[in-house]
Every structure is written in C-alpha cells, then in structure tokens.
A tleap script that builds the chain and sets N, CA, C and O, in Angstrom:
source leaprc.protein.ff14SB
mol = sequence {
  NMET THR SER LYS ARG GLU LYS ASN ARG LYS
  LEU VAL GLU ASP PHE TYR ARG MET ALA PHE
  GLN GLU ASN ARG HIE GLU GLU ALA ILE ARG
  THR TYR ALA GLY PRO LYS TYR VAL GLN HIE
  ASN PRO PHE VAL PRO ASP GLY ALA GLU GLY
  PHE VAL LYS PHE PHE ALA GLU TRP GLN GLU
  ASN LYS SER PRO HIE PHE ARG GLN ASP ILE
  LEU ARG VAL VAL ALA ASP GLU GLU TYR VAL
  ALA VAL HIE ALA HIE MET GLN PHE GLY PRO
  ASP LYS PRO SER THR VAL LEU VAL ASP ILE
  PHE ARG ILE GLU ASP ASP ARG ILE VAL GLU
  HIE TRP ASP VAL TYR ARG GLU VAL PRO ASP
  PRO ALA THR VAL PRO HIE SER ASN GLY VAL
  CLEU
}
set mol.1.N position { 17.789 8.711 -14.721 }
set mol.1.CA position { 18.641 7.597 -14.638 }
set mol.1.C position { 18.501 6.752 -13.275 }
set mol.1.O position { 18.613 7.323 -12.191 }
set mol.2.N position { 18.266 5.453 -13.364 }
set mol.2.CA position { 18.101 4.679 -12.122 }
set mol.2.C position { 19.501 4.475 -11.439 }
set mol.2.O position { 20.517 4.327 -12.118 }
set mol.3.N position { 19.508 4.473 -10.251 }
set mol.3.CA position { 20.776 4.239 -9.691 }
set mol.3.C position { 20.903 2.657 -9.391 }
set mol.3.O position { 19.885 1.965 -9.421 }
set mol.4.N position { 22.027 2.156 -9.134 }
set mol.4.CA position { 22.339 0.894 -8.799 }
set mol.4.C position { 21.521 0.488 -7.689 }
set mol.4.O position { 21.048 -0.648 -7.722 }
set mol.5.N position { 21.307 1.158 -6.820 }
set mol.5.CA position { 20.597 0.894 -5.506 }
set mol.5.C position { 18.955 0.533 -5.967 }
set mol.5.O position { 18.330 -0.488 -5.680 }
set mol.6.N position { 18.608 1.399 -6.559 }
set mol.6.CA position { 17.112 1.243 -7.261 }
set mol.6.C position { 16.861 0.041 -8.134 }
set mol.6.O position { 15.737 -0.456 -8.190 }
set mol.7.N position { 17.867 -0.433 -8.810 }
set mol.7.CA position { 17.931 -1.345 -9.822 }
set mol.7.C position { 17.906 -2.625 -8.978 }
set mol.7.O position { 17.025 -3.460 -9.185 }
set mol.8.N position { 18.827 -2.808 -8.046 }
set mol.8.CA position { 18.928 -3.791 -7.275 }
set mol.8.C position { 17.621 -4.101 -6.450 }
set mol.8.O position { 17.056 -5.194 -6.486 }
set mol.9.N position { 17.249 -3.140 -5.786 }
set mol.9.CA position { 15.962 -3.142 -4.991 }
set mol.9.C position { 14.778 -3.744 -6.019 }
set mol.9.O position { 14.133 -4.751 -5.726 }
set mol.10.N position { 14.620 -3.146 -7.007 }
set mol.10.CA position { 13.633 -3.632 -8.116 }
set mol.10.C position { 13.841 -5.155 -8.297 }
set mol.10.O position { 12.948 -5.952 -8.010 }
set mol.11.N position { 15.307 -5.619 -8.886 }
set mol.11.CA position { 15.515 -6.777 -9.037 }
set mol.11.C position { 14.972 -7.774 -7.823 }
set mol.11.O position { 14.173 -8.685 -8.044 }
set mol.12.N position { 15.414 -7.531 -6.756 }
set mol.12.CA position { 15.135 -8.165 -5.519 }
set mol.12.C position { 13.364 -8.460 -5.170 }
set mol.12.O position { 12.851 -9.540 -4.874 }
set mol.13.N position { 12.746 -7.234 -5.310 }
set mol.13.CA position { 11.377 -7.388 -5.094 }
set mol.13.C position { 10.669 -8.095 -6.225 }
set mol.13.O position { 9.618 -8.693 -5.996 }
set mol.14.N position { 11.223 -8.054 -7.497 }
set mol.14.CA position { 10.691 -8.813 -8.585 }
set mol.14.C position { 10.672 -10.290 -8.457 }
set mol.14.O position { 9.755 -11.065 -8.727 }
set mol.15.N position { 12.084 -10.580 -7.905 }
set mol.15.CA position { 12.335 -12.112 -7.456 }
set mol.15.C position { 11.275 -12.532 -6.415 }
set mol.15.O position { 10.500 -13.474 -6.580 }
set mol.16.N position { 11.318 -11.760 -5.356 }
set mol.16.CA position { 10.437 -11.989 -4.448 }
set mol.16.C position { 9.087 -12.143 -4.643 }
set mol.16.O position { 8.647 -13.132 -4.057 }
set mol.17.N position { 8.231 -11.476 -5.296 }
set mol.17.CA position { 7.192 -11.407 -5.569 }
set mol.17.C position { 6.787 -12.882 -6.369 }
set mol.17.O position { 5.804 -13.587 -6.139 }
set mol.18.N position { 7.913 -13.117 -7.419 }
set mol.18.CA position { 7.453 -14.234 -8.581 }
set mol.18.C position { 7.858 -15.574 -7.479 }
set mol.18.O position { 7.048 -16.494 -7.366 }
set mol.19.N position { 8.976 -15.586 -6.809 }
set mol.19.CA position { 9.291 -16.734 -5.904 }
set mol.19.C position { 8.105 -16.945 -4.660 }
set mol.19.O position { 7.303 -17.877 -4.608 }
set mol.20.N position { 8.172 -16.334 -4.132 }
set mol.20.CA position { 7.350 -16.254 -2.683 }
set mol.20.C position { 5.860 -15.877 -2.641 }
set mol.20.O position { 5.113 -16.276 -1.748 }
set mol.21.N position { 5.497 -15.144 -3.578 }
set mol.21.CA position { 4.124 -14.537 -3.525 }
set mol.21.C position { 3.202 -15.279 -4.763 }
set mol.21.O position { 2.011 -15.542 -4.599 }
set mol.22.N position { 3.826 -15.528 -5.826 }
set mol.22.CA position { 3.134 -16.039 -6.974 }
set mol.22.C position { 3.414 -17.417 -7.149 }
set mol.22.O position { 2.908 -18.102 -8.037 }
set mol.23.N position { 4.501 -17.962 -6.006 }
set mol.23.CA position { 4.758 -19.336 -6.030 }
set mol.23.C position { 5.315 -20.166 -7.531 }
set mol.23.O position { 5.121 -21.327 -7.893 }
set mol.24.N position { 5.982 -19.172 -8.118 }
set mol.24.CA position { 6.876 -19.690 -9.345 }
set mol.24.C position { 8.193 -19.513 -9.085 }
set mol.24.O position { 8.890 -18.626 -9.578 }
set mol.25.N position { 8.592 -20.454 -8.217 }
set mol.25.CA position { 10.058 -20.497 -7.731 }
set mol.25.C position { 11.243 -20.719 -8.756 }
set mol.25.O position { 12.339 -20.159 -8.737 }
set mol.26.N position { 10.762 -21.696 -9.686 }
set mol.26.CA position { 11.720 -22.221 -10.389 }
set mol.26.C position { 11.966 -21.106 -11.446 }
set mol.26.O position { 13.122 -20.716 -11.612 }
set mol.27.N position { 10.990 -20.592 -12.141 }
set mol.27.CA position { 10.961 -19.288 -12.860 }
set mol.27.C position { 11.758 -18.101 -12.371 }
set mol.27.O position { 12.486 -17.362 -13.033 }
set mol.28.N position { 11.505 -18.067 -11.212 }
set mol.28.CA position { 12.226 -16.768 -10.308 }
set mol.28.C position { 13.782 -17.092 -10.193 }
set mol.28.O position { 14.652 -16.280 -10.509 }
set mol.29.N position { 14.016 -18.280 -9.739 }
set mol.29.CA position { 15.498 -18.519 -9.643 }
set mol.29.C position { 16.042 -18.269 -11.104 }
set mol.29.O position { 16.922 -17.439 -11.331 }
set mol.30.N position { 15.405 -19.111 -12.155 }
set mol.30.CA position { 16.371 -19.049 -13.458 }
set mol.30.C position { 16.252 -17.546 -13.991 }
set mol.30.O position { 17.048 -17.099 -14.816 }
set mol.31.N position { 15.269 -16.851 -13.495 }
set mol.31.CA position { 15.305 -15.317 -14.397 }
set mol.31.C position { 16.189 -14.360 -13.539 }
set mol.31.O position { 16.642 -13.355 -14.088 }
set mol.32.N position { 16.437 -14.584 -12.348 }
set mol.32.CA position { 17.103 -13.601 -11.326 }
set mol.32.C position { 18.300 -13.974 -10.685 }
set mol.32.O position { 18.947 -13.111 -10.091 }
set mol.33.N position { 18.681 -15.135 -10.725 }
set mol.33.CA position { 19.927 -15.564 -10.012 }
set mol.33.C position { 21.136 -15.894 -11.013 }
set mol.33.O position { 20.918 -16.310 -12.150 }
set mol.34.N position { 22.464 -15.673 -10.495 }
set mol.34.CA position { 23.330 -15.906 -11.159 }
set mol.34.C position { 23.701 -17.414 -11.328 }
set mol.34.O position { 23.130 -18.332 -10.738 }
set mol.35.N position { 24.712 -17.545 -12.193 }
set mol.35.CA position { 25.129 -18.939 -12.581 }
set mol.35.C position { 25.739 -19.742 -11.127 }
set mol.35.O position { 25.804 -20.962 -10.975 }
set mol.36.N position { 26.122 -18.769 -10.213 }
set mol.36.CA position { 26.386 -19.416 -9.106 }
set mol.36.C position { 25.712 -18.791 -7.993 }
set mol.36.O position { 25.950 -17.603 -7.772 }
set mol.37.N position { 24.794 -19.513 -7.161 }
set mol.37.CA position { 23.801 -18.897 -6.131 }
set mol.37.C position { 24.355 -19.701 -5.090 }
set mol.37.O position { 24.469 -20.922 -5.200 }
set mol.38.N position { 24.742 -18.977 -3.966 }
set mol.38.CA position { 25.153 -19.370 -2.829 }
set mol.38.C position { 24.213 -19.322 -1.658 }
set mol.38.O position { 23.643 -18.254 -1.437 }
set mol.39.N position { 23.997 -20.302 -0.924 }
set mol.39.CA position { 22.934 -20.383 0.003 }
set mol.39.C position { 23.537 -20.411 1.404 }
set mol.39.O position { 24.547 -21.071 1.648 }
set mol.40.N position { 22.805 -19.577 2.454 }
set mol.40.CA position { 23.339 -19.649 3.643 }
set mol.40.C position { 22.166 -20.205 4.535 }
set mol.40.O position { 22.518 -20.588 5.650 }
set mol.41.N position { 20.973 -20.300 4.257 }
set mol.41.CA position { 19.852 -21.152 4.831 }
set mol.41.C position { 19.995 -22.489 5.128 }
set mol.41.O position { 19.583 -23.300 4.299 }
set mol.42.N position { 20.562 -22.924 6.279 }
set mol.42.CA position { 20.779 -24.335 6.616 }
set mol.42.C position { 19.883 -25.460 6.233 }
set mol.42.O position { 20.143 -26.627 6.526 }
set mol.43.N position { 18.679 -25.044 5.484 }
set mol.43.CA position { 17.857 -26.117 4.936 }
set mol.43.C position { 17.664 -26.165 3.621 }
set mol.43.O position { 17.024 -27.094 3.129 }
set mol.44.N position { 18.256 -25.045 2.775 }
set mol.44.CA position { 18.269 -25.100 1.390 }
set mol.44.C position { 19.531 -25.389 0.940 }
set mol.44.O position { 20.538 -24.848 1.397 }
set mol.45.N position { 19.533 -26.311 -0.036 }
set mol.45.CA position { 20.993 -26.679 -0.804 }
set mol.45.C position { 21.607 -25.334 -1.618 }
set mol.45.O position { 20.879 -24.390 -1.926 }
set mol.46.N position { 22.897 -25.375 -1.890 }
set mol.46.CA position { 23.421 -24.332 -2.721 }
set mol.46.C position { 22.813 -24.556 -4.324 }
set mol.46.O position { 22.280 -25.555 -4.806 }
set mol.47.N position { 23.064 -23.429 -4.851 }
set mol.47.CA position { 22.668 -23.328 -6.248 }
set mol.47.C position { 21.207 -23.333 -6.747 }
set mol.47.O position { 20.303 -23.484 -5.926 }
set mol.48.N position { 20.941 -23.173 -8.056 }
set mol.48.CA position { 19.413 -22.976 -8.434 }
set mol.48.C position { 18.829 -24.027 -8.475 }
set mol.48.O position { 17.602 -24.001 -8.386 }
set mol.49.N position { 19.574 -25.380 -8.632 }
set mol.49.CA position { 18.803 -26.578 -8.589 }
set mol.49.C position { 18.253 -27.102 -6.983 }
set mol.49.O position { 17.234 -27.709 -6.656 }
set mol.50.N position { 19.535 -26.516 -6.085 }
set mol.50.CA position { 18.883 -26.766 -4.836 }
set mol.50.C position { 17.951 -26.070 -4.149 }
set mol.50.O position { 17.392 -26.590 -3.183 }
set mol.51.N position { 17.645 -24.738 -4.576 }
set mol.51.CA position { 16.733 -23.859 -4.568 }
set mol.51.C position { 15.187 -24.640 -4.998 }
set mol.51.O position { 14.266 -24.923 -4.231 }
set mol.52.N position { 15.262 -24.833 -6.278 }
set mol.52.CA position { 14.181 -25.511 -7.081 }
set mol.52.C position { 13.507 -26.842 -6.404 }
set mol.52.O position { 12.316 -27.105 -6.231 }
set mol.53.N position { 14.643 -27.564 -6.094 }
set mol.53.CA position { 14.193 -28.886 -5.287 }
set mol.53.C position { 13.497 -28.374 -3.864 }
set mol.53.O position { 12.338 -28.660 -3.564 }
set mol.54.N position { 14.219 -27.722 -3.191 }
set mol.54.CA position { 13.625 -27.556 -1.955 }
set mol.54.C position { 12.140 -26.874 -2.008 }
set mol.54.O position { 11.160 -27.316 -1.407 }
set mol.55.N position { 12.159 -25.748 -2.817 }
set mol.55.CA position { 10.886 -24.912 -2.838 }
set mol.55.C position { 9.717 -25.983 -3.416 }
set mol.55.O position { 8.551 -25.950 -3.024 }
set mol.56.N position { 10.182 -26.851 -4.323 }
set mol.56.CA position { 8.980 -27.519 -4.993 }
set mol.56.C position { 8.413 -28.786 -3.928 }
set mol.56.O position { 7.294 -29.291 -4.018 }
set mol.57.N position { 9.457 -29.161 -2.915 }
set mol.57.CA position { 8.745 -30.076 -2.006 }
set mol.57.C position { 8.059 -29.091 -0.906 }
set mol.57.O position { 7.158 -29.624 -0.258 }
set mol.58.N position { 8.291 -28.012 -0.662 }
set mol.58.CA position { 7.672 -27.072 0.344 }
set mol.58.C position { 6.551 -26.567 -0.189 }
set mol.58.O position { 5.675 -26.125 0.554 }
set mol.59.N position { 6.408 -26.557 -1.602 }
set mol.59.CA position { 5.216 -25.980 -2.064 }
set mol.59.C position { 4.092 -27.076 -1.855 }
set mol.59.O position { 2.919 -26.710 -1.769 }
set mol.60.N position { 4.445 -28.462 -1.770 }
set mol.60.CA position { 3.488 -29.616 -1.845 }
set mol.60.C position { 3.254 -29.842 -0.310 }
set mol.60.O position { 2.395 -30.690 -0.067 }
set mol.61.N position { 3.715 -29.385 0.526 }
set mol.61.CA position { 3.569 -29.506 2.052 }
set mol.61.C position { 2.989 -28.131 2.674 }
set mol.61.O position { 2.739 -28.104 3.879 }
set mol.62.N position { 2.784 -27.066 1.923 }
set mol.62.CA position { 2.442 -25.810 2.219 }
set mol.62.C position { 1.049 -25.888 2.505 }
set mol.62.O position { 0.302 -26.632 1.870 }
set mol.63.N position { 0.592 -25.004 3.618 }
set mol.63.CA position { -0.893 -24.711 3.949 }
set mol.63.C position { -1.547 -24.093 2.745 }
set mol.63.O position { -0.832 -23.376 2.044 }
set mol.64.N position { -2.763 -24.261 2.417 }
set mol.64.CA position { -3.567 -23.674 1.307 }
set mol.64.C position { -3.518 -22.179 1.830 }
set mol.64.O position { -3.381 -21.314 0.965 }
set mol.65.N position { -3.608 -21.813 3.060 }
set mol.65.CA position { -3.867 -20.521 3.424 }
set mol.65.C position { -2.543 -19.749 3.623 }
set mol.65.O position { -2.602 -18.707 4.276 }
set mol.66.N position { -1.388 -20.145 3.140 }
set mol.66.CA position { -0.182 -19.802 3.340 }
set mol.66.C position { -0.153 -18.390 2.693 }
set mol.66.O position { -0.788 -18.175 1.661 }
set mol.67.N position { 0.637 -17.360 3.345 }
set mol.67.CA position { 0.673 -15.768 2.592 }
set mol.67.C position { 1.999 -15.421 3.146 }
set mol.67.O position { 2.366 -15.861 4.236 }
set mol.68.N position { 2.762 -14.598 2.375 }
set mol.68.CA position { 4.010 -14.115 2.567 }
set mol.68.C position { 3.981 -12.606 1.965 }
set mol.68.O position { 3.859 -12.351 0.767 }
set mol.69.N position { 4.119 -11.626 3.035 }
set mol.69.CA position { 3.951 -10.244 2.482 }
set mol.69.C position { 5.050 -9.199 2.734 }
set mol.69.O position { 5.405 -8.968 3.889 }
set mol.70.N position { 5.500 -8.676 1.875 }
set mol.70.CA position { 6.624 -8.048 2.003 }
set mol.70.C position { 6.299 -6.655 2.980 }
set mol.70.O position { 5.284 -5.995 2.757 }
set mol.71.N position { 7.197 -6.298 4.013 }
set mol.71.CA position { 6.782 -5.338 4.669 }
set mol.71.C position { 7.726 -3.933 4.419 }
set mol.71.O position { 7.309 -2.776 4.482 }
set mol.72.N position { 9.060 -4.356 4.129 }
set mol.72.CA position { 9.817 -3.240 3.849 }
set mol.72.C position { 10.818 -3.804 3.213 }
set mol.72.O position { 10.955 -5.012 3.404 }
set mol.73.N position { 11.804 -3.099 2.276 }
set mol.73.CA position { 12.835 -3.442 1.506 }
set mol.73.C position { 13.889 -2.385 1.856 }
set mol.73.O position { 13.610 -1.203 2.061 }
set mol.74.N position { 14.893 -2.809 1.899 }
set mol.74.CA position { 16.426 -2.044 2.264 }
set mol.74.C position { 17.289 -2.333 1.352 }
set mol.74.O position { 17.601 -3.515 1.213 }
set mol.75.N position { 17.967 -1.169 0.389 }
set mol.75.CA position { 19.058 -1.681 -0.496 }
set mol.75.C position { 20.264 -0.620 -0.495 }
set mol.75.O position { 20.228 0.577 -0.211 }
set mol.76.N position { 21.248 -1.354 -0.865 }
set mol.76.CA position { 22.493 -0.490 -1.025 }
set mol.76.C position { 23.091 -0.884 -2.561 }
set mol.76.O position { 22.518 -1.375 -3.534 }
set mol.77.N position { 24.338 -0.501 -2.377 }
set mol.77.CA position { 25.022 -0.818 -3.846 }
set mol.77.C position { 24.925 -2.448 -4.331 }
set mol.77.O position { 24.710 -2.770 -5.499 }
set mol.78.N position { 25.101 -3.298 -3.353 }
set mol.78.CA position { 25.364 -4.432 -3.408 }
set mol.78.C position { 24.228 -5.524 -2.672 }
set mol.78.O position { 23.932 -6.601 -3.189 }
set mol.79.N position { 23.707 -5.068 -1.476 }
set mol.79.CA position { 23.003 -5.722 -0.866 }
set mol.79.C position { 21.663 -5.420 -0.866 }
set mol.79.O position { 21.481 -4.202 -0.859 }
set mol.80.N position { 20.480 -6.192 -0.872 }
set mol.80.CA position { 19.039 -5.998 -0.596 }
set mol.80.C position { 18.493 -6.778 0.520 }
set mol.80.O position { 18.718 -7.988 0.534 }
set mol.81.N position { 17.736 -6.186 1.547 }
set mol.81.CA position { 17.298 -6.826 2.565 }
set mol.81.C position { 15.760 -6.843 2.425 }
set mol.81.O position { 15.228 -5.809 2.022 }
set mol.82.N position { 15.072 -7.807 2.689 }
set mol.82.CA position { 13.380 -7.780 2.564 }
set mol.82.C position { 12.960 -8.104 4.041 }
set mol.82.O position { 13.426 -9.084 4.623 }
set mol.83.N position { 12.286 -7.458 4.481 }
set mol.83.CA position { 11.416 -7.659 5.997 }
set mol.83.C position { 10.085 -8.111 5.562 }
set mol.83.O position { 9.318 -7.349 4.973 }
set mol.84.N position { 9.757 -9.479 5.871 }
set mol.84.CA position { 8.880 -10.007 5.380 }
set mol.84.C position { 7.873 -10.588 6.633 }
set mol.84.O position { 8.309 -10.700 7.779 }
set mol.85.N position { 6.790 -10.862 6.350 }
set mol.85.CA position { 5.693 -11.679 7.572 }
set mol.85.C position { 4.978 -12.760 6.620 }
set mol.85.O position { 4.279 -12.660 5.612 }
set mol.86.N position { 5.509 -13.950 7.461 }
set mol.86.CA position { 4.654 -15.185 6.611 }
set mol.86.C position { 3.520 -15.576 7.488 }
set mol.86.O position { 3.716 -15.400 8.691 }
set mol.87.N position { 2.374 -16.072 7.132 }
set mol.87.CA position { 1.280 -16.597 7.809 }
set mol.87.C position { 1.017 -17.691 7.065 }
set mol.87.O position { 0.828 -17.736 5.850 }
set mol.88.N position { 1.011 -18.777 8.035 }
set mol.88.CA position { 0.776 -20.284 7.745 }
set mol.88.C position { -0.769 -20.774 7.726 }
set mol.88.O position { -1.049 -21.847 7.192 }
set mol.89.N position { -1.650 -20.055 8.254 }
set mol.89.CA position { -2.989 -20.414 8.584 }
set mol.89.C position { -3.629 -19.880 9.710 }
set mol.89.O position { -2.984 -19.552 10.706 }
set mol.90.N position { -4.977 -19.752 9.625 }
set mol.90.CA position { -5.630 -19.180 10.603 }
set mol.90.C position { -5.104 -19.462 12.174 }
set mol.90.O position { -5.048 -18.624 13.074 }
set mol.91.N position { -4.784 -20.693 12.237 }
set mol.91.CA position { -4.798 -21.367 13.682 }
set mol.91.C position { -3.233 -21.483 14.061 }
set mol.91.O position { -2.865 -21.888 15.163 }
set mol.92.N position { -2.295 -21.059 12.971 }
set mol.92.CA position { -0.990 -21.522 13.251 }
set mol.92.C position { -0.099 -19.973 13.488 }
set mol.92.O position { -0.474 -18.981 12.862 }
set mol.93.N position { 0.870 -19.909 14.263 }
set mol.93.CA position { 1.576 -18.972 14.361 }
set mol.93.C position { 2.210 -18.455 13.173 }
set mol.93.O position { 2.605 -19.204 12.280 }
set mol.94.N position { 2.339 -16.993 13.124 }
set mol.94.CA position { 3.031 -16.422 11.993 }
set mol.94.C position { 4.589 -16.329 12.119 }
set mol.94.O position { 5.055 -16.692 13.199 }
set mol.95.N position { 5.486 -15.875 11.119 }
set mol.95.CA position { 6.868 -15.756 11.295 }
set mol.95.C position { 7.207 -14.457 10.664 }
set mol.95.O position { 6.679 -14.159 9.592 }
set mol.96.N position { 8.092 -13.621 11.277 }
set mol.96.CA position { 8.623 -12.482 10.875 }
set mol.96.C position { 10.011 -12.951 10.344 }
set mol.96.O position { 10.617 -13.776 11.028 }
set mol.97.N position { 10.555 -12.512 9.215 }
set mol.97.CA position { 11.875 -13.073 8.679 }
set mol.97.C position { 12.568 -11.579 7.725 }
set mol.97.O position { 11.961 -10.646 7.198 }
set mol.98.N position { 13.766 -11.815 7.790 }
set mol.98.CA position { 14.749 -11.066 6.974 }
set mol.98.C position { 15.361 -11.952 6.126 }
set mol.98.O position { 15.890 -13.017 6.442 }
set mol.99.N position { 15.259 -11.426 4.947 }
set mol.99.CA position { 16.007 -12.351 3.797 }
set mol.99.C position { 17.044 -10.997 3.241 }
set mol.99.O position { 16.699 -9.835 3.027 }
set mol.100.N position { 18.317 -11.581 3.114 }
set mol.100.CA position { 19.680 -10.761 2.620 }
set mol.100.C position { 19.841 -11.204 1.349 }
set mol.100.O position { 19.922 -12.420 1.170 }
set mol.101.N position { 19.904 -10.468 0.445 }
set mol.101.CA position { 20.418 -10.939 -0.970 }
set mol.101.C position { 21.595 -10.173 -1.305 }
set mol.101.O position { 21.649 -9.000 -0.934 }
set mol.102.N position { 22.736 -10.791 -2.093 }
set mol.102.CA position { 23.745 -10.162 -2.412 }
set mol.102.C position { 23.730 -10.137 -4.074 }
set mol.102.O position { 23.617 -11.168 -4.737 }
set mol.103.N position { 23.856 -8.847 -4.634 }
set mol.103.CA position { 23.815 -8.767 -6.237 }
set mol.103.C position { 25.259 -8.664 -6.769 }
set mol.103.O position { 26.186 -8.106 -6.182 }
set mol.104.N position { 25.318 -9.287 -7.974 }
set mol.104.CA position { 26.336 -9.135 -8.566 }
set mol.104.C position { 26.304 -9.155 -10.233 }
set mol.104.O position { 26.004 -10.207 -10.797 }
set mol.105.N position { 26.540 -8.269 -10.804 }
set mol.105.CA position { 26.213 -8.189 -12.512 }
set mol.105.C position { 24.853 -8.485 -12.764 }
set mol.105.O position { 24.481 -9.253 -13.652 }
set mol.106.N position { 24.067 -7.840 -11.937 }
set mol.106.CA position { 22.546 -7.844 -11.990 }
set mol.106.C position { 21.811 -9.083 -11.816 }
set mol.106.O position { 20.781 -9.383 -12.420 }
set mol.107.N position { 22.434 -9.800 -10.920 }
set mol.107.CA position { 21.900 -11.238 -10.622 }
set mol.107.C position { 22.039 -11.561 -9.278 }
set mol.107.O position { 23.120 -11.220 -8.798 }
set mol.108.N position { 21.314 -12.080 -8.580 }
set mol.108.CA position { 21.368 -12.576 -7.102 }
set mol.108.C position { 22.060 -13.697 -7.302 }
set mol.108.O position { 21.878 -14.607 -8.111 }
set mol.109.N position { 23.205 -13.474 -6.150 }
set mol.109.CA position { 24.264 -14.576 -6.195 }
set mol.109.C position { 24.474 -15.237 -4.675 }
set mol.109.O position { 25.177 -16.224 -4.458 }
set mol.110.N position { 23.818 -14.592 -3.795 }
set mol.110.CA position { 23.868 -15.115 -2.651 }
set mol.110.C position { 22.773 -14.926 -1.570 }
set mol.110.O position { 22.132 -13.888 -1.733 }
set mol.111.N position { 22.482 -15.521 -0.729 }
set mol.111.CA position { 21.321 -15.303 0.175 }
set mol.111.C position { 21.645 -15.878 1.732 }
set mol.111.O position { 22.209 -16.931 2.030 }
set mol.112.N position { 21.134 -14.902 2.565 }
set mol.112.CA position { 20.932 -15.257 4.023 }
set mol.112.C position { 19.745 -14.844 4.427 }
set mol.112.O position { 19.199 -13.912 3.836 }
set mol.113.N position { 19.014 -15.611 5.743 }
set mol.113.CA position { 18.014 -15.200 6.308 }
set mol.113.C position { 18.112 -15.360 7.733 }
set mol.113.O position { 18.995 -16.000 8.303 }
set mol.114.N position { 17.064 -14.684 8.338 }
set mol.114.CA position { 17.077 -14.832 9.868 }
set mol.114.C position { 15.658 -14.759 9.922 }
set mol.114.O position { 15.088 -13.984 9.154 }
set mol.115.N position { 14.919 -15.548 10.826 }
set mol.115.CA position { 13.531 -15.599 11.095 }
set mol.115.C position { 13.137 -16.054 12.384 }
set mol.115.O position { 13.869 -16.801 13.033 }
set mol.116.N position { 11.803 -15.577 12.889 }
set mol.116.CA position { 11.462 -16.046 14.214 }
set mol.116.C position { 9.942 -16.112 14.113 }
set mol.116.O position { 9.302 -15.514 13.248 }
set mol.117.N position { 9.388 -16.920 15.106 }
set mol.117.CA position { 8.060 -16.962 15.132 }
set mol.117.C position { 7.424 -15.264 15.833 }
set mol.117.O position { 8.084 -14.593 16.627 }
set mol.118.N position { 6.357 -14.956 15.421 }
set mol.118.CA position { 6.016 -13.732 16.132 }
set mol.118.C position { 5.085 -14.253 17.415 }
set mol.118.O position { 4.132 -15.021 17.545 }
set mol.119.N position { 5.924 -13.372 18.325 }
set mol.119.CA position { 5.499 -13.862 19.798 }
set mol.119.C position { 4.015 -13.155 20.133 }
set mol.119.O position { 3.649 -12.081 19.656 }
set mol.120.N position { 3.301 -13.923 20.982 }
set mol.120.CA position { 2.250 -13.259 21.360 }
set mol.120.C position { 2.406 -11.967 22.172 }
set mol.120.O position { 3.055 -11.941 23.217 }
set mol.121.N position { 1.789 -10.901 21.654 }
set mol.121.CA position { 1.863 -9.301 22.451 }
set mol.121.C position { 1.715 -9.535 23.832 }
set mol.121.O position { 2.464 -8.803 24.479 }
set mol.122.N position { 1.071 -10.234 24.475 }
set mol.122.CA position { 0.938 -10.426 25.791 }
set mol.122.C position { 2.398 -10.621 26.443 }
set mol.122.O position { 2.685 -10.181 27.556 }
set mol.123.N position { 3.334 -11.371 25.569 }
set mol.123.CA position { 4.453 -11.864 26.259 }
set mol.123.C position { 5.539 -10.791 25.764 }
set mol.123.O position { 6.710 -11.065 26.026 }
set mol.124.N position { 5.311 -9.764 25.171 }
set mol.124.CA position { 6.451 -8.803 24.806 }
set mol.124.C position { 6.150 -7.619 25.803 }
set mol.124.O position { 5.090 -7.187 26.255 }
set mol.125.N position { 7.738 -7.176 26.019 }
set mol.125.CA position { 7.417 -6.014 27.102 }
set mol.125.C position { 7.159 -4.542 26.578 }
set mol.125.O position { 7.269 -3.586 27.347 }
set mol.126.N position { 6.852 -4.405 25.403 }
set mol.126.CA position { 6.451 -3.120 24.702 }
set mol.126.C position { 5.245 -3.040 24.054 }
set mol.126.O position { 4.590 -4.077 24.158 }
set mol.127.N position { 4.782 -2.253 23.487 }
set mol.127.CA position { 3.561 -2.281 22.398 }
set mol.127.C position { 4.189 -1.974 21.002 }
set mol.127.O position { 3.355 -1.579 20.187 }
set mol.128.N position { 5.321 -2.056 20.592 }
set mol.128.CA position { 5.843 -1.775 19.483 }
set mol.128.C position { 5.720 -3.034 18.480 }
set mol.128.O position { 5.944 -2.918 17.275 }
set mol.129.N position { 5.460 -3.871 18.902 }
set mol.129.CA position { 5.186 -5.257 17.589 }
set mol.129.C position { 6.495 -5.612 17.068 }
set mol.129.O position { 7.508 -5.011 17.425 }
set mol.130.N position { 6.508 -6.686 16.134 }
set mol.130.CA position { 7.696 -7.162 15.798 }
set mol.130.C position { 7.459 -7.029 14.294 }
set mol.130.O position { 8.287 -7.596 13.580 }
set mol.131.N position { 6.629 -6.481 13.799 }
set mol.131.CA position { 6.214 -6.348 12.127 }
set mol.131.C position { 6.589 -4.780 12.062 }
set mol.131.O position { 6.462 -4.158 11.007 }
savepdb mol mol.pdb
quit
C-alpha cells in the first residue's frame, strides 16, 4: 500500500515533469491542481487560469536552450518540495530553486517558491556548490 507521502510525492513529480520539462503547462494544471489554486509567486496570478496565462507567455519568450531538472524531492503528509536547476542557455546564468506545493484531496492547492541565480564558484567560500 502506498503511503500518503509517496502518493503526494508522485503527484507533484508527475505535475512538475508535465508542466516544466514537457512544457504541457495547461494540461498539467488541469490534471493535478484543485478547483482553488493559491499562488504565492509574486509574478504568477492565482488560480489555474493565472498559471496557464503566465506560462503561455513565458513559453513564448523562453530560450530554445531552456532546461529544468529535478535534483531532489522531499515530501510529507501535506507538503512536497522540489529542489530544481533551471538553465536558460549556454551563455546565461542558471538558477537554483525550491518549489513547495500543498496537497489537499489528491490535488495541488497551493504553491510557494524561492530561487536565486547560481553564483560563480569562485565567489563562494566553500566547495560544496549550491546544487
């Protein structure tokens, strides 16, 4: 029997791959989000429609070299966090991010994220990296 934690982890991983690796944003939000989708990213409007509109515009302006990879996923009973790496192109800085999703009734109902540009390793006071 699959635990709630593993079920939520798989739900978010499937959503993330569909939305951000396969670029099927609208299908992903309609398949995996709840009827109320609360957004905490300051650039993305609330709700499924806000998500679809934002990522449709984003997709049009995205570099053809864009890539987003899942590095690790952490899940509990209600929340799932995805640590990911975004690369925009060979001559552009990449970004490390953490997306946090809240799950309710087997649907994603809330999202937060934090991100930052990956710093030049020469400027970091250790050799651990940020990925």
